[in-house]
C-alpha positions as CSV (number, residue, x, y, z in Angstrom):
1,X,113.6,136.3,28.5
2,X,113.1,139.9,27.6
3,X,114.7,142.4,30.0
4,X,112.2,145.1,29.2
5,X,109.5,143.0,30.9
6,X,111.3,143.7,34.2
7,X,111.4,146.9,36.2
8,X,114.6,147.7,38.2
9,X,113.8,148.2,41.9
10,X,114.8,151.6,43.2
11,X,117.6,151.4,45.7
12,X,118.9,148.1,44.4
13,X,121.4,147.7,41.5
14,X,120.7,144.1,40.8
15,X,117.0,143.4,41.7
16,X,114.1,143.6,39.3
17,X,110.4,143.1,39.7
18,X,107.9,141.6,37.3
19,X,104.1,141.7,37.6
20,X,102.4,138.5,36.5
21,X,99.1,137.8,35.0
22,X,97.6,137.4,38.4
23,X,99.0,140.9,39.2
24,X,101.3,139.5,41.8
25,X,104.9,140.7,41.9
26,X,107.9,138.4,41.6
27,X,111.4,139.6,42.3
28,X,114.3,138.6,40.1
29,X,118.0,138.9,40.9
30,X,121.1,139.2,38.9
31,X,124.4,138.5,40.6
32,X,127.9,137.2,39.9
33,X,129.6,134.6,42.0
34,X,132.9,132.7,41.5
35,X,133.1,133.9,37.9
36,X,129.5,132.9,36.9
37,X,126.8,135.4,36.0
38,X,123.4,134.4,37.4
39,X,121.0,136.3,35.2
40,X,117.5,137.3,36.5
41,X,116.8,134.4,38.8
42,X,113.3,134.3,40.3
43,X,114.0,134.7,44.0
44,X,110.2,134.8,44.8
45,X,109.8,131.3,43.4
46,X,113.1,129.8,44.6
47,X,113.4,131.5,48.0
48,X,110.0,132.9,48.8
49,X,111.2,136.5,48.7
50,X,108.1,138.7,48.9
51,X,110.0,142.0,48.4
52,X,113.3,143.4,47.2
53,X,114.9,143.5,50.6
54,X,114.1,139.8,51.2
55,X,115.5,139.0,47.8
56,X,118.7,140.9,48.5
57,X,119.1,139.0,51.8
58,X,118.6,135.7,50.1
59,X,121.6,136.3,47.8
60,X,123.8,135.2,50.8
61,X,121.8,131.9,51.0
62,X,122.1,131.3,47.3
63,X,125.9,131.9,47.4
64,X,126.2,129.5,50.4
65,X,124.4,126.7,48.4
66,X,126.7,127.3,45.4
67,X,129.8,127.3,47.7
68,X,128.8,123.9,49.0
69,X,128.5,122.5,45.5
70,X,124.7,122.8,45.1
71,X,122.5,124.5,42.6
72,X,120.1,126.9,44.3
73,X,117.9,127.2,41.2
74,X,117.2,123.5,40.5
75,X,114.1,123.6,42.6
76,X,112.2,125.6,45.1
77,X,114.3,126.1,48.2
78,X,113.2,125.5,51.7
79,X,114.3,128.7,53.3
80,X,115.8,128.7,56.7
81,X,114.6,131.7,58.6
82,X,116.0,131.1,62.1
83,X,117.3,133.9,64.3
84,X,120.8,132.7,63.6
85,X,120.4,133.1,59.9
86,X,119.2,136.7,60.2
87,X,121.7,137.7,62.9
88,X,124.7,136.7,60.7
89,X,123.2,138.6,57.7
90,X,122.7,141.7,60.0
91,X,126.2,141.5,61.6
92,X,127.9,141.2,58.2
93,X,127.2,144.9,57.5
94,X,128.7,146.1,60.8
95,X,132.4,146.8,61.2
96,X,135.1,147.3,63.8
97,X,134.8,146.8,67.6
98,X,131.0,147.1,67.5
99,X,130.8,143.9,65.3
100,X,133.2,142.0,67.7
101,X,131.2,143.0,70.8
102,X,127.8,142.3,69.4
103,X,128.9,138.9,68.0
104,X,130.5,137.9,71.3
105,X,127.3,138.9,73.2
106,X,124.9,137.2,70.8
107,X,126.9,133.9,70.8
108,X,127.2,133.8,74.6
109,X,123.8,135.0,75.8
110,X,121.2,134.7,72.9
111,X,122.3,132.0,70.5
112,X,122.3,129.1,72.9
113,X,118.7,129.8,73.9
114,X,116.8,131.0,70.8
115,X,119.3,131.0,68.0
116,X,117.9,128.0,66.2
117,X,114.2,129.1,66.6
118,X,112.4,130.2,63.4
119,X,111.7,133.9,63.5
120,X,107.9,133.5,63.3
121,X,107.9,131.3,66.4
122,X,109.8,133.7,68.7
123,X,107.5,135.2,71.3
124,X,107.8,137.4,74.3
125,X,108.3,134.5,76.7
126,X,111.4,133.5,74.7
127,X,113.0,136.9,75.2
128,X,112.3,136.7,79.0
129,X,114.0,133.3,78.9
130,X,117.1,135.0,77.5
131,X,117.0,137.9,80.0
132,X,116.6,135.5,82.9
133,X,119.3,133.0,81.7
134,X,122.1,132.1,84.1
135,X,124.6,134.1,82.0
136,X,122.5,137.3,82.1
137,X,120.5,137.1,85.3
138,X,123.0,138.9,87.5
139,X,124.4,141.3,85.0
140,X,123.7,145.1,85.0
141,X,120.6,146.7,83.4
142,X,122.9,148.1,80.7
143,X,124.1,144.6,79.8
144,X,120.5,143.3,79.5
145,X,119.6,146.3,77.3
146,X,122.2,145.1,74.8
147,X,119.8,142.2,74.1
148,X,117.2,144.7,72.8
149,X,119.9,146.7,70.9
150,X,120.9,143.5,69.0
151,X,117.5,142.0,68.4
152,X,115.5,145.1,67.6
153,X,116.9,145.8,64.1
154,X,116.7,142.0,63.3
155,X,113.0,141.8,64.2
156,X,112.2,145.0,62.4
157,X,113.8,143.7,59.2
158,X,112.1,140.3,59.5
159,X,108.7,142.1,59.9
160,X,109.4,144.2,56.8
161,X,110.3,141.1,54.9
162,X,107.0,139.4,56.2
163,X,108.8,136.7,58.1
164,X,107.3,137.9,61.4
165,X,104.1,139.6,62.2
166,X,104.7,140.8,65.7
167,X,107.8,142.2,67.4
168,X,108.2,140.2,70.7
169,X,110.2,143.1,72.2
170,X,107.3,145.6,72.0
171,X,105.7,144.6,75.3
172,X,108.9,144.1,77.3
173,X,109.9,147.0,79.5
174,X,113.6,147.4,79.6
175,X,114.7,149.4,82.6
176,X,116.8,152.5,81.8
177,X,120.4,152.3,82.8
178,X,121.3,154.4,85.9
179,X,122.9,157.6,84.8
180,X,126.6,157.6,85.5
181,X,128.0,160.0,88.0
182,X,130.2,162.8,86.7
183,X,133.9,162.0,87.2
184,X,134.4,165.2,89.1
185,X,131.9,164.2,91.8
186,X,133.9,161.1,92.6
187,X,137.1,162.9,93.3
188,X,138.4,164.7,96.4
189,X,141.8,165.3,94.9
190,X,142.0,167.6,91.9
191,X,142.2,165.9,88.5
192,X,145.8,166.8,87.8
193,X,146.9,165.3,91.2
194,X,144.9,162.2,90.3
195,X,146.6,161.6,87.0
196,X,150.1,162.2,88.5
197,X,149.3,159.7,91.3
198,X,148.1,157.1,88.8
199,X,151.1,157.7,86.6
200,X,153.5,157.1,89.6
201,X,151.6,153.9,90.6
202,X,151.9,152.5,87.1
203,X,155.6,153.4,86.7
204,X,156.3,151.5,90.0
205,X,154.7,148.3,88.7
206,X,156.8,145.2,88.0
207,X,154.4,143.5,85.6
208,X,155.5,145.0,82.3
209,X,152.5,143.9,80.3
210,X,150.0,145.4,82.7
211,X,152.2,148.4,83.1
212,X,152.1,149.0,79.3
213,X,148.3,148.4,79.1
214,X,147.7,150.9,82.0
215,X,149.9,153.5,80.3
216,X,147.9,153.2,77.1
217,X,144.7,153.9,79.1
218,X,146.2,156.9,81.0
219,X,148.6,158.6,78.6
220,X,146.8,158.1,75.2
221,X,143.3,157.5,76.4
222,X,142.5,154.3,74.6
223,X,139.6,151.9,75.3
224,X,140.4,148.6,76.8
225,X,139.3,146.5,73.8
226,X,141.3,148.7,71.4
227,X,144.4,148.2,73.5
228,X,144.1,144.4,73.9
229,X,143.6,143.9,70.1
230,X,146.7,145.9,69.1
231,X,149.3,144.0,67.0
232,X,152.9,144.8,66.2
233,X,151.9,145.8,62.7
234,X,149.7,148.6,64.1
235,X,152.8,150.3,65.6
236,X,155.3,152.2,63.5
237,X,158.1,154.1,65.3
238,X,156.3,156.4,67.8
239,X,152.8,156.2,66.3
240,X,149.9,153.8,66.3
241,X,147.9,153.2,63.1
242,X,144.8,151.4,64.4
243,X,142.6,149.9,61.7
244,X,138.8,150.3,61.7
245,X,138.6,146.6,62.6
246,X,139.6,147.2,66.2
247,X,138.3,150.7,66.9
248,X,134.9,151.5,68.3
249,X,134.5,154.4,65.9
250,X,134.9,152.0,63.0
251,X,137.4,154.3,61.3
252,X,141.2,154.1,61.0
253,X,142.9,156.1,63.7
254,X,146.4,157.5,64.2
255,X,147.8,158.7,67.5
256,X,151.3,159.3,69.0
257,X,153.0,157.3,71.8
258,X,155.0,158.6,74.8
259,X,158.5,157.4,75.4
260,X,157.4,155.4,78.4
261,X,155.2,153.1,76.2
262,X,157.8,152.9,73.4
263,X,160.5,151.7,75.8
264,X,158.2,149.0,77.2
265,X,157.1,147.8,73.8
266,X,160.7,147.2,72.9
267,X,161.1,145.0,76.0
268,X,157.9,143.0,75.7
269,X,157.9,139.7,73.7
270,X,157.3,140.2,69.9
271,X,153.8,138.6,70.1
272,X,150.6,139.2,68.1
273,X,148.4,140.5,69.5
274,X,150.9,142.3,71.8
275,X,149.0,141.7,75.0
276,X,147.9,138.3,76.3
277,X,146.0,139.2,79.5
278,X,142.2,138.7,79.5
279,X,140.1,141.8,79.7
280,X,138.6,140.8,83.1
281,X,142.1,140.4,84.6
282,X,143.1,143.8,83.3
283,X,140.0,145.5,84.9
284,X,140.4,143.6,88.1
285,X,144.1,144.5,88.6
286,X,143.5,148.2,87.6
287,X,140.6,148.5,90.2
288,X,142.8,146.8,92.8
289,X,145.6,149.3,92.2
290,X,143.3,152.3,92.4
291,X,141.5,151.2,95.5
292,X,144.8,150.5,97.3
293,X,146.3,153.8,96.4
294,X,146.3,157.1,98.4
295,X,144.0,158.8,95.9
296,X,141.2,160.6,97.7
297,X,137.7,159.7,96.5
298,X,134.2,160.4,97.7
299,X,132.6,157.7,99.8
300,X,132.6,154.3,98.2
301,X,133.8,155.7,94.9
302,X,136.8,154.9,92.6
303,X,137.9,155.5,89.0
304,X,137.3,152.7,86.6
305,X,139.6,151.7,83.8
306,X,137.4,153.3,81.2
307,X,137.1,156.5,83.2
308,X,140.8,157.1,83.1
309,X,140.5,158.4,79.5
310,X,137.9,160.9,80.8
311,X,140.7,162.5,82.9
312,X,142.4,163.4,79.6
313,X,139.2,165.0,78.2
314,X,138.5,166.9,81.4
315,X,142.0,168.3,81.9
316,X,142.9,169.0,78.3
317,X,139.6,170.7,77.5
318,X,140.5,173.3,80.1
319,X,144.1,173.5,78.9
320,X,143.3,174.0,75.2
321,X,139.8,175.6,75.5
322,X,138.9,173.4,72.5
323,X,136.6,170.5,73.4
324,X,136.3,169.2,69.8
325,X,140.0,169.0,69.3
326,X,140.4,167.0,72.6
327,X,137.5,164.8,71.7
328,X,139.2,164.1,68.4
329,X,142.4,163.1,70.1
330,X,140.8,160.1,71.9
331,X,138.2,159.4,69.2
332,X,135.0,160.0,71.1
333,X,132.0,158.8,69.1
334,X,129.7,161.6,70.2
335,X,129.1,164.0,67.3
336,X,131.7,162.0,65.3
337,X,129.9,162.3,62.0
338,X,129.5,166.1,62.2
339,X,133.1,166.6,63.3
340,X,134.4,164.3,60.5
341,X,132.4,166.3,58.0
342,X,133.1,169.9,59.1
343,X,136.2,169.7,61.3
344,X,139.7,168.5,60.5
345,X,142.5,168.8,63.1
346,X,146.0,168.1,61.9
347,X,148.1,165.3,63.4
348,X,150.6,167.8,64.7
349,X,147.9,169.8,66.6
350,X,146.6,166.6,68.2
351,X,150.2,165.5,69.0
352,X,150.8,168.8,70.8
353,X,147.8,168.1,73.0
354,X,149.1,164.7,73.9
355,X,152.6,165.9,74.6
356,X,151.3,168.6,77.0
357,X,149.1,166.0,78.8
358,X,152.1,163.7,79.2
359,X,154.0,166.4,80.9
360,X,151.1,166.9,83.3
361,X,151.1,163.1,84.0
362,X,154.8,163.3,84.8
363,X,154.2,166.2,87.2
364,X,156.0,168.8,85.0
365,X,154.8,172.3,84.3
366,X,153.0,172.9,81.0
367,X,153.1,176.2,79.2
368,X,149.8,177.6,77.9
369,X,148.6,175.2,75.3
370,X,147.9,177.2,72.1
371,X,146.9,175.6,68.8
372,X,148.6,177.1,65.8
373,X,146.0,178.4,63.3
374,X,147.0,176.6,60.1
375,X,145.3,177.3,56.8
376,X,143.4,174.1,57.4
377,X,142.1,175.3,60.7
378,X,141.2,178.7,59.3
379,X,139.2,177.0,56.5
380,X,137.3,175.0,59.2
381,X,136.4,178.2,61.0
382,X,135.1,179.7,57.8
383,X,133.0,176.6,57.3
384,X,131.6,176.8,60.8
385,X,130.8,180.5,60.3
386,X,128.9,179.7,57.1
387,X,127.0,177.0,58.9
388,X,126.0,179.4,61.7
389,X,125.0,182.1,59.2
390,X,122.9,179.6,57.2
391,X,121.1,178.4,60.4
392,X,122.6,174.9,60.3
393,X,124.1,175.1,63.8
394,X,123.2,177.1,66.9
395,X,125.3,179.8,68.5
396,X,126.2,177.3,71.3
397,X,127.2,174.7,68.8
398,X,129.4,177.2,66.9
399,X,131.1,178.4,70.1
400,X,131.8,174.8,71.3
401,X,133.1,173.6,67.9
402,X,135.4,176.5,67.0
């Protein structure tokens, strides 16, 4: 087999194409698995791969056959092209909390109904069956839209690989989620009063596990799923080193802990994960605590568990006059790529923001929060100035990011 007969496919390190006498293309793959080098195997013949992307996806199938003691190249394979097959190929390339959430959603709401159906047999009526299933029927519009968010890239890839001809999502009208009310419009009390009242409510709690979870939400602005997946290995002294596997941003994160949380962690059982309560119980108990408090809200309003972290953003943006620094403290995903590329805030700067916020929670006075201009920060400002001068960002973006 002469390698010069094969043309390497652009964008793939291990896939080659060969044009036959009938002018049809075949796609060949070279890969190594369990110490064996599989050299230029015809994936068009064995797996029906009609393009390089399909051949690349079929490598997983080939490895699965090898792992089970079979030989994927003895004969032409009957390829399984069910929704389940493609979902698990798709989800393998996703990391962190997003992978966990999408997998849980798929396995609960979609897989039992259409998971075993072949891709080319899935029609609009099957999607409606998912959306009207007992587990999804009474959920919010936003929850139902997750179905589209998960299935859309799978169907697009299947169409590209010629495993489907029509996208069954195209004719379905998903209702847009209702826009959330600004936190400020929910409150009668000012925001600093609200965080102090929440702090006092939490500190009076007898359930130490819930108390710790609620303090993580209030004082360090973490998301519920990130809190509940923390292990003892993630905590070192007065800091948390959260791995990309549990964060929504899918990056490793580092943030400080207040003395209140450190003391409670030393009392709680040495379990992994640290917290045992189910997420629904956490939300229910937090909502109950807020609704039974003397916090003044607009009619029929209250603060959700997730919105507690927004109090941090709102208060500390005013205190620091630096929205991007505050956003970085609690790892907001908005503009994350641009901030990661052009902005870098030291841990000490972020820690100072947290420490000032903790004093506000405790009801203490806070001096004017000023961020020391380190060499690193000055370099960032120079980069932003260059970006503005080169027309890469607008004046408004420059002023908000500096």
